[in-house]
C-alpha positions, 0 to 999 in steps of 0.5 A, a space after each residue: 967838730 962834734 966835740 964842740 957841739 957836745 960842749 956848747 949845746 948844754 951851755 946854751 941850753 942852760 943860758 936860754 933856760 936861765 934867761 927865760 926864768 929871769 924874764 918870767 920872774 922879773 918882767 920889768 927887765 929891759 931887753 938891754 939888761 938881758 943882753 948885758 946879762 948874756 954877755 956877762 955869762 958868756 965872758 964868765 963861762 966861755 972865755 
């Protein structure tokens, strides 16, 4: 249980920070495209 928290916490922190940076950089981006980006990143790095 603890090793899963240690592995996944930095990944989600980086994801949230990256998404926050993108929303500040491009405010015209719709929520749908942001969710698609999250899915793509999860597929790339987690699966």
